[in-house]
N, C-alpha and C positions, 0 to 999 in steps of 0.2 A: 380497529387494530391498535394496539398500544404504541405509543410516543416512542420513536428508535432512540437508544443510548448512542454515544459516540465511544470509540475506542482508538488510541493511538499508541502506536508501537514504536517505543523510541528506548529500548533497552541495550541496543548495538554500542559499539564503540566508534565504527567509523574510520579503521584503520587507514585506509585508501585516502584520507584526507590530509595525511600527513604531519604539516605543521599545527593543525588546528586540534588543540588539543581537548576540546570540549565535546559534547553531542551534536551532531551535524545540524538538528534542529535549532540550535542557538545561533547560528549564521544569521546575519542581520540581511533584512531586504531594505530597509531604511533604518534610520538612528531609532533604537529602542523599538523597533519591530521587527522579530524573528520570524523565521521558518515557522516555528512552531505558535506564536502569534497569529501568522497567516491562517495554519490550520483550524485553530481554536475559534478563528471568525469565521472560518466557511462553516462550519458546524452551528455555529449560533446564529448567523443568517438564513438558516435553515429551522431555528426552532428547536435544535438538539442542544438542550443546554446541560444535560447530565452529561459529562465527559469523565473518562478514564484516561489517565496516562500509563502505561507500563513504561517502566523505568527499569534500569540496570545500569551501566555505565555513570558514573559522575550523577546519581539520583539526585544530590543536592540541588543540583540546577536546575531542577524543575519545580523548587517551591515556589518560585516567583508568579507561577502559572495559574491562574484559577479554575482547577480542576482537581478530581480525584486521581490518585496517586496508587498503582500497584506495583509492588517492587518484581521484578524476576532475579530473583536469590541466583539463579544458576546461568545467568546471562553471558557466562564465559564461555560454558560448554555446549549451549543451546541455540537453536535457530529463531526465526521470527515466528511460525508457528507456535514453537513452545512457550514464546511471550503471550500468543492470543490464548493458549489453553490457560493462561494466568485469570483469564477474565470468564471461564467456563460458565461460574455461577450466573453471571449477567446475559451471555449468549443462551443459557439454558432457558431464560424468562422472557427476554425481550430481544425486537428487531433490534439489530446493530450496524450501525456503519464502521468500518476499520479503515482507517488510514495509515499509511506509512507517515514516520516523521521526518523524514529525508525529500519531500517532494513538494513543489509549488504547484498551485492550480486555483482555481477560483470557484466560487461556491457552487457554480451550475453543475460540476460533477456531482456533488454530493445530492444536488437536487434530483439528476438524473437518475441516481440510484434509489432515490427514496420513492420515487413513481412506480419502480418496478414492481409487478406483482409476483415475480420469482421468489422461491425459496432462497436461492443461491444467487448472487451477481456480483460481476466486476465490472469498473472500467477500464477502457482501453483506449491509447492514444490513435488516433486515425492519421496524425502527421507524423508518424514518428521518426520517417526516413530524414526528413530535414534536420530533425533534431540530430539524429544520430549522425549524420555527415558531420557536422559540427565538434561533436565528441570524439568519434574516432575517425583515423585514416582508413579503417575497414569496417564498415558498420555493422556487416554480419558477426564481426569478432565478440561482441557483446549482447549481438540481439537474439530471440527465443522466437521458437517456430509459434506461430498463433493462426489456427486455424478455424474456421467458421463453418457451421453448418446451417445454410440459409443466411438469413442476415443477422440473428439476435442470439443463438447458441452457440457454446465452444465445442467446438471438434476435438484439438490438441493443442497443447500449450506447455511451454517448459523446456522442452526440448531442443537439441543444436540443429539448426537449419544449414542446408546444404545449399540452399539460393533463395532468391527475394520471393520467389513464387509460393514459399512456404509462410510468409509474413504478412497476415491482414491488418497488423495493428502492434501495438505493444502493451502489454500487462503495465498499469502505472502503479498500483501499491494501494488500490481502493477496492474493497468490499464491501457486501451486504450480505447480511444472512438472518433469516426469520430461525425462531427457534427450532421449528421442525427441519430447516434446512441444518444448521448447525448440529443437529442430532443425527441426521444421515450420515453428515463428514465422520462424527466420532466412530459410529457403529462400523462403517468400513475401515477406518484406522485402527480398531482393535485388533484386527488382524494381523496388523503389522508390527514386527518387533521394536521397541521403544527405542531402543539406540540408532536405528536406522531412521524412525521419525525424528531425532534431534539431528542428524545431518541434512536431510533434504531440505529444498527450498520451499517456498510456498507454491510457485509453479508447479513443482513436481507433486505436490500434495494434490492441487487441483486436478491436475492430469490423472491421477489415481483414482480420484473421485469421478471423473468423467468415464474413465475405461470401467467403473465398476456400475454404469446407468444412471447415476445422476445428472439431471440438467444443471446447466450453468449459463446462465443468462449474458451475453455481453454486452455491454452499454457504450456506444461509441462517443468518445468525448472530442471537441475540435478545438477548444480554447486553450489558453498557452497552459503549457506544461514544463515542468524541467524537474530533474534528479539529481542530487547531490551524492555523487560517486568518486570524485576526485577534485584538485584544486581546479582543474580546466572548466569542469561544470559550474564551478561559484564564478569564473571569468565569466563564462558564456551568461550567465544568469546576470550578473551585474551588468553587462552590456545590453541584455534585454530590459532591465527595469528601467531604461532612460525614455522606453516606448509603453513598456507596459507596469501599471499601476496597480497596487493590493494596498488595502485598507481592512 
């Protein structure tokens, strides 16, 4: 198998971060070491050295990072999946690990994904409820349905849950595609109006793919995880960093 490539989706503005006027991936974990620094380190610890950052909002910020850049010129009007489509030529030829740019995790998550023999796989956070209780007064308000078939395959993802019974974990924003798996996704999405694709979330896309009979492997991740959607998330992260170290 060809060596995987790394793709980091960093085009969005992250408006919920309020006073932070740069891409969320530029938030610091420690002095001169940002969330983006950590993600790049995670890839390289897994011997993935050819990495592409999909930029959009304040793309000049990413010049300091040693990675190839691809600009999503329509980042204001499109979503995460459309940013991923900017790397279509790479996904068509190579297995790829895809990471959101506003998440904090350790290199073991990427290792789990690269070990899978599946055409499409995602990481999910098994300890999600502990984190969501810190982030939200009502954890169900921001959680999504996440159901499995057996231990390893997704059954449903991305819809609004009515109870905790519908949630067996939470999607992290880490994905793996082989070229064969990627082409299956594109074939399914050709049937969908392009304007609709511009608006639906990544988890909704995954749910459409599952409903069309394509298997998606769900890989359980148990180590440290955080995502930056709000100033409160960053406060939680900074408190956690007194105990959790990244390099």
